[in-house]
KELO-527168 format. One record per residue: x, y, z of N, C-alpha, C, O in turn. Coordinates in steps of 0.2 Angstrom, whole numbers, plus 5000, padded with zeros to 4 digits. Layout:
// KELO-527168
XYZXYZXYZXYZ...
//
This chain:
// KELO-527168
500449945000500050005000500450065000500950075004500350114996500750174995500550225001499950225003501050255004500950305009501250365008501850365005501050415010501350485010501550505017501150525021502150505018502450525025502450605025502650635021502150625031502150695032502750715036502750695041503150755033503750785036503650855039503350895035503750865045503750925048504450955049504950925050504551025047505151055048505351055056504951035060506051075057506251075064505851135067505651185064505751125074505451175078505651245077506351255076505251295076505451365075505651395082506051445083505351375087505451405094505351345099504951305098505651355105505551305110505451345117505751385119504851315120504651345126504751285132504651235130504851305138504851265143504251285148504251335150503951235151503351245155503451195161503751145161503151225167503151175173502551205178502351255177502451155182501851175187502051145194502351095194501851185199501851155206501151165209500751185205501051145215500451155218500251225219499751245221500751265219500751345220500551385214500151425214500851365208500751405202501051365196501251315196501051405191501351385184501951425182501951485184502351405178502851445175503051425168502851365165503351475164503551465157504151505156504151555158504551475152505151505150505351505142505251445140505551555139505751555132506351595131506351655133506851565130507551605129507651635136507751605141507751705136507951735142507251765145507351795150506751745143506051775145505751725150505851665148505451745155505051695159504451725162504451785164503951695164503351715167502951665170503251605170502451675174502051625178501551655182501451715181501251625186500651645190500451595195500651535195499951615199499651575204499051535202498751555197498951475205498251445204497751475209497951505214497151465206496551485211496551425216496851375216496151445221496051395227495751325224495951275226495351335219494951275216495551235212495551175212495951275208496451235204496951205208497151155206497051225214497551195218497351125220497751085222496751105220496451045221496550995216496450935217496651015210496750975204497350925204497850945208497350875200497950825200498550865197498450905192499150845199499750885196499750875188500050915185499550815186499550805178499150855175499250885170498550875178498050925175498450995175498351035171498751005181499051075182499651085177499751135174500051025176500551025171500351045164500651085160499751015162499451025156499151095155499251135150498851125161498651195161499251245160499151295157499751225163500351265162500551275155500851325153500551225151500651225144500251275140500451315136499551265142499051315139499251385141499251435136499351395147499451465149500151495146500151555144500651445146501251465143501251485135501451535133500851455132500751465125500351535124500551575120499851545128499451605128499851665130499851715127500351655135500751715137501251735132501351795131501451695127501951705122501551695115501851675110500951715115500551705108500951735102500951705097501251795103501551835097502151795095502251785089502451765100503151725098502951655095503351635091502351625097502251555095501751555089501751495086501451605087500951595082501251585075501751615074500951545071501151525064501851495064502251505060501951455070502551415070502551345072501951325075503051305071503051245074503451255081504051275081503051235086503251255093503451185097503051135097504051185099504251125103504151145111504451195113503751105114503651115121504051065125503951005125504451085130504751045134504451045141504351095144504250985143503950975150504350915154504650875151504250915160504550865164504050815167504150785172503450815163502950765165502750725159502550745154502850655160502750605155502050605152501950595146501550605157500850605155500650665150500350655145500950725152500750775148501150765141500850785136501750745141502050735134501750685130501550705124501550625133501150575128500450595126500250585121500150625131499450645130499350695125498950695120499750745125499750805120499950775113499650795108500550735113500750715106500250675103500150675097499850635107499350585104498650625104498150595101498650685106498050725105497450695109496850705107497650665115497150635119497350575122497950565124496850525122496950455125497050445132497150395135497050505136497050495143496450465146495850475143496450435151495850405155495450455158494950445161495750515159495450565163495050615158495350645153494350615158493950655153494150725154494150765149494250745160494450815162495150835158495150895155495550795159496250805155496150805148496450845144495750755145495650755138495350815136495550845130494850845139494550905137495050965137494951005133495450965142496051015142496451015136496651055133496650945134497050935128496750965122497050995118496050945121495650975116495651045115495751075110495651085121495651155121496351175119496351225115496851145121497551165119497651165111497851205108497451105108497451095101497051145097497151165092496451155100495951195097496251265096496251305091496551285102496851355102497451355097497551405094497851305097498451305092498151305085498551335081497651275083497351275076497151345074497351365069496851375079496651445078497251495076497151535072497751475080498351525079498951485075499451505075498751435071499151405066499851385069500351395067499751345074500351315078500351245078499751215079500851215076500951145077501451125083501951155084501151085088501551065094501951005093501650955090502551005096502950945097503150945104503450995106502950895108503050895115503550845117503550785115504050865120504650825122504750835130504550875133505150785133505250785140505950815141506450805138505950855147506550885149506650855156506150865160507250835159507250815166507150875170507250935169506750855176506550915180507150955183507051015184507750925184508250965187508551015181508951065183508351005175508551055170508051105168508251155165507451095171506951145169506951195175506451205178507451235175507551275181507151335181506851355186507151375175506751435175506051425176505751465180505751385172505051365173504851345180504351365182505251305182505151275189505151335194504751335199505651385193505651435198505051485198504751505203504851495191504251535190503651505193503151535196503551435193502951405196502951405203502451395206503551415207503551415214503651485217503751495223503651535212503851605214503251635218502651625216503451675224502951705228502651765224503051815222502051775223501751825220501151865224500751895222501251855231500751875235500651955235500151985237501151985233501152055233500752085227500552145227500552045222500152065217499552025216499052055214499551965218498951925217498551925224498451865227498251975225497851985231497252035229497352075225496752035233496152085232495752085238495852045243495352135238494952145244494352095243494252065238494052075249493552035249492952055244492752115244492852015239492452035234491752055236491452105233491452015240490752035243490752105246490352145245491252115251491252175254491452235250491152295250491852225245492052275240491452295236491352355235491052255233490452275229489952305234489552345232489852275240489352305245489552385246489152425246490252395247490452465248490352505242490152565243490452475236490252515230489552535229489352595227489152485231488352505231488152555236487752595234488452555242488352605247488552675245488252725247489152675242489452735240489152765233489352815231488752725230488552735223489052755219489052805215489552705219490152725215490352665211490252605213490552675204490752625200491452635197491552685194491952595199492652605196492652605189492252575185493152645186493252655179493652595176493552585170494052575180494552525177494852475183494952495188494852415181495152365186495952355183496052305180496352405185496952415181497452365182497752335177497552345189498152295190497852225191498152185194497252205189496852145190497152095186497452105180497152025188497351975184496751925184496151945186496851865181496251815181496051795188495551765188496451805193496351785199495951835204495551815207496251895203495951945208495551995205495452045209495251985199494852045196494152045200493951995203493852105200493252115203492652115199492052115201492752125192492152125187492252075182492752055180491652045180491651995175491552035168491652095167491451985163491452015156490952065154491052115151490352065158489852105156489852175160489452215159490452185164490552245167490152245174490152295177489852185176489552185182489952145187490452115185489852155194490252115199490352045197489852015195490852015200490951945199490451905203490151925208490251855200489651815203489851775209490451775210489451755213489551725219489951655219490251635224489951625213490251565212491051575211491451535211491251645210491951655209492251635203492751615202491851645197492151625191492651665189492651735189493251635188493851675186494151665179494451615178493851705175494051695168494451755165494951745162494151815165494451875162494351935166493951935171494751985165494752045168494352095165494452115159493852125168493352175165493152225170493152205176493152285168492752335173492252365169491852335166492152435168491652465165491852505159491952475153491852575159491952615154492652595150492752585144493152595155493852575152494052505155493952495161494252465150494252395152494952375151495352385146495252335156495852295156495652225156495452195161495752195150495452125149496052075148496452085143496152025152496651975151496451905152496051895157496651865148496551795149497051765153496951705156497551795154498151765158498351815164498051875164498751785168499151825173499651865168499751845163499851925171500251965167500851925164501151885167500951935157501551895154502151945153502052005153502751915153503351955152503551945145503751895143503451995141503651995134504252035133504352085136504652015128505252045127505252115126505652155129504752145122504752215122504252245126503652255125504452255133503952265138503652345137503252365140504052375133503852445132503352455126503052515125503152405123502652405118501952425120501852425126501652455116500952485118500452435117500552375117499852455118499252415118499252355113499052305115499352375107499252325101499752265102499552215101500352285104500852235105500652185111500752125111500452215117500252185123499652135121499652075123499252155116498652115114498952055111498751995112499452065106499752005103500151955107500151895105500351985113500751935117500251895122500551865126499651905121499151855124498851895130498451875134498951965130498552005135498152055131498352095127497452045131497052075126496752145130496452135135496852195127496752265129496152295125496252295118495652315127495152355123495352425123495352455129495452455117495752525117495252575120494652565120495552625123495152685125495452745122495952745120495052795123495252865120495852885124495852885130496352915120496952935123496953015124496553045120497253035129497253115130497753145126498153105124497853205126498353245123499053245127499553275125498953225133499553225137500053175135499953115133500753195135501253155132501553115138501753145143501653055137501953015142502753025142502953045137503053015147503853025147504152975142503952925141504653005139504952965134505752965135505953025137506052915134506752915135507152955130506952955124507752975132508153015127508852965127508952925131509252985122509752945120510352945126510652895127510352995130510853005135510552985142510952985147509952955142509752935149510052865151510152825147510352865157510752805159510252745159509652745159510552685158510152625158509952605165510152635170509452555165509152535171509652505176509652525182510152475174510652445178511052495182511252495188511152555179511452615182511052635188511352655193510452645187509952665192509952615198510052635204509952555196509952505202510552505206510552495212511152505202511752515206511852575210512052575216511552635208511552695212511152685218511352705223510652655217510152645223510552595228510452615234510852545226511252505231511752535234511952535240512152575230512752615233512452665238512852685243511952705236511652755241511452725247511452765252511252665247511052635254511652605258511552575263512252615255512852595259513052525258513552505262512852485253513152425251513852425248513952475245514252385250514952385248514952365240514452345237515552375237515552365230515452295228515152275223515752245233515652175232514952155232514652115227514552175237513852165237513452185231513052155229513652255229513252285224513352235217512952225213514052215216514152175210513752105211513552085205513752075216513352015217512652025216512351985212512352075219511652085218511452105210510952085208511952145207511852165200511852105196511552095191512352055197512451995193511851945194511751905189511451955199510851905200510251925196509851885195510251985192509752005188509751965182510251955178509151935180509151905173509151955168508952005168509451935162509451975156508751995154508652055152508251945154507551965152507252015157506952065154507452015163507152065168507452135166507152185167508152135165508452195163508152225157508052295157508052185152507752215146507052245148506852305145506652215152505952245153506052305157505652355156506452305162506452365167506852425164506752485166507352415159507752465157507352525154507452585155506852505150506452555146506052595151506052665151505752565156505352605161505752645166505552705168506352615168506752655173507152715169507252765172507252705163507552765159506952815158507152875159506352795157505852845157505752885163505552945164505752845169505652865175506252915177506052965180506852905175507352955177507253015173507353075176507053015167506953075163506353115166506353175167505853075168505253105171505453145177505153195178505853115181506053145188506553205186506453255190506953195181507453245180507053315177507253365179506553305173506153365171505753395176505553455176505553355182505153385187505553395194505253415199506253385193506653395199506453345205506353375211506253285203506053235208506653185210506953165205506753175216507253125218507053055215506553035218507353025211507052955208507052905213506652855213507452905219507452855224507052875230506852825233506852935231506452955236505852995234505753055236505452975229504853015227504253015232504252965236503853065231503253055234502753005231502852995225502252975235501852925232501452955226501452915221501253015226500853035220501353045214501053045209501953055215502453055209502452995205502352995199502452935209502452875206501852855202501752825197501252875206500552865203500452905197500252885192500752965197500653015191501052985185500852995179501652955187502052935181501652875178501652865172501452825182501052775179500452795175500252765170500152855178499552875174499752905167499352895163500352935167500552955160500652905155500552905149500952845158501052785154500352765151500352745146499852765156499252735154498952785149498552755144498952845149498752895144499052885137498752895132499652855137499952845131499752785128499752775122499352745132499052675129499452615131499352565129499852625136500252565139499752515142499352535146499752455140499352405143499452385150499952405153499052335152499152305159499752275160500052295166500052235156500652205157501252255157501652255162501252305153501752365153501752405160502252415163501152415162501052455168501252415174501552445179501152355174501352305180502052305180502452305185502352295174503152295174503452365176503952355179503152415174503352485176503352485184503852515187502752465187502752465194503252425197503552445202503352365195503952325198504652355197505052355201504752385191505352425190505452475195506052485198504952515196505052575201505152545208505552575212504852485210504952465217505652435218505852425223505952425212506652395213507152445215507752435217506952515214507452565215507252615221507652645224506552615221506252665226506352645233506252585235506652685237506752675244506152695248506052755248505852655252505252675256505452715262505952695266505152765263505252805269504752795275504752835280504352745274503852725279504152685284504452635283504152715290504452675296503952625299504152595304503352625297502852575300502952505297502552465299
//
């Protein structure tokens, strides 16, 4: 019998994913991202969470993986076999998730090849899956929050730093339902909408359209005529600001060098744009970049938002500022 063997080219890009009972992680080259599980998701079997990490990783780097042959490295044999065979698991729930992954890949013209990587070599993805994110993945009690809004006759304009876990409004612009469905981020007039927890994309300074392509979907809003701060060619790089901050706090040259070397190249790339903008912003307004007033930082983020910077970019900018700003609060 004659057969036509289908040959696929070598993978265009390789991503690594991992999951723990705390969260998920994904790494691509020097880039890495991740997020926490909901309380309900933490009860799922680790095989299901490993599979879910693959879906979230693909979505987080949608722009990088679309229209490509993608090789996914996992340290879970069940995920490897089940994804490559497009199902066959004895778990209906796991099979349904596999179908969702392949359906998403078909829409974005992606062919997956899944291979196994030893757990001890899956360092970055494993780190992201266990990373503490309690400083960002928290929210006010939802029932109390909405009750307060009702009493104050107040409706927020935007759920700015919300993720799929801590958002307060569902797709329709109404409060989240009592069952706690956690799918997307929505508010009312101005909308910050994401299928994922914030993703770390190489060009963290990209505006709304690029953030959307990276798997973070932003519904555009009208921009004001105010110009956001922009970097100049002579603005020092982010590493310079970070080193100055450490030196100003009295750390020795050795400690400064060690802490400087601990930064990932991907993190440097993300922070450099916003710290350069921040230094220029402070220089123009005669603000100490290391000891600004709270309203200075908020106004800076506000100008970035006016420019059209999406949720991912604003969250990265906030993290960048927290890496150099010295708190004067003694409490």
